[in-house]
C-alpha positions in Angstrom: 121.4 -1.1 173.0 123.8 -1.7 170.4 125.7 -4.9 169.7 129.2 -3.7 170.5 127.8 -1.8 173.7 126.1 -5.3 174.9 129.5 -6.8 174.0 131.9 -4.6 175.9 128.9 -5.5 178.9 129.3 -9.0 178.6 133.3 -8.9 178.7 132.8 -6.4 181.8 130.8 -8.9 183.5 133.0 -11.9 182.9 135.9 -10.1 184.5 134.5 -9.5 187.2 133.0 -13.0 187.5 136.8 -13.5 186.4 138.2 -11.5 189.4 136.2 -13.1 191.7 137.2 -16.6 191.0 140.6 -15.9 191.2 140.2 -14.4 194.4 138.1 -17.0 195.7 140.4 -19.9 194.4 143.6 -18.3 196.1 141.9 -18.2 199.5 140.9 -21.8 198.4 144.3 -22.8 198.1 145.5 -20.8 201.0 143.2 -22.8 203.3 144.0 -26.3 201.5 147.2 -25.2 202.5 146.6 -24.3 205.5 144.8 -27.6 206.7 147.5 -29.7 204.4 150.7 -28.0 207.0 148.2 -29.1 210.0 147.6 -32.5 208.5 151.5 -32.9 208.6 151.0 -33.1 212.4 148.7 -35.5 212.0 151.1 -37.4 209.7 153.9 -37.3 212.3 151.9 -38.8 215.0 150.7 -41.5 212.8 154.1 -42.7 211.5 155.6 -42.2 214.9 152.6 -44.8 216.1 153.1 -47.1 213.1 156.6 -47.7 213.3 156.1 -48.3 217.7 153.4 -50.7 216.5 155.8 -52.5 214.2 158.6 -52.6 216.7 158.2 -55.8 218.1 160.4 -54.7 221.0 157.6 -52.8 222.3 154.3 -54.2 223.7 151.4 -52.1 222.3 147.9 -52.4 223.4 144.7 -52.6 221.4 143.7 -49.3 222.7 147.0 -47.9 221.2 146.5 -49.8 218.1 142.5 -48.4 218.1 143.8 -45.3 218.6 146.0 -45.0 215.8 143.8 -46.3 213.5 141.4 -43.5 214.9 144.1 -40.7 214.0 145.0 -42.5 210.6 141.1 -42.5 209.7 140.7 -38.5 210.4 144.1 -37.9 208.5 142.4 -39.9 205.7 139.2 -37.9 205.8 141.4 -34.1 205.8 143.1 -35.4 202.6 139.9 -36.2 200.9 138.2 -32.4 202.2 141.7 -31.1 200.6 141.5 -33.0 197.5 138.2 -32.1 197.1 138.7 -28.6 197.5 141.2 -28.6 195.1 139.6 -30.4 192.1 
């Protein structure tokens, strides 16, 4: 096999790999976007619960605060998963 044909073969393989990676990146980006949209719903819950906890006129139980903390921790994990996927 000549050097030129070896190079052309390499270019062809690189192009296929490149296109596969582009597709995977696109799909990963879409998955990350979908997951982020779901996380936004959790964020709204956390903000709402935080405002209730901060409001001295609303009595909040330890159980309520613990549940809010769990949702916050889940949201933190979700953000970390998304960031890892994008890096």
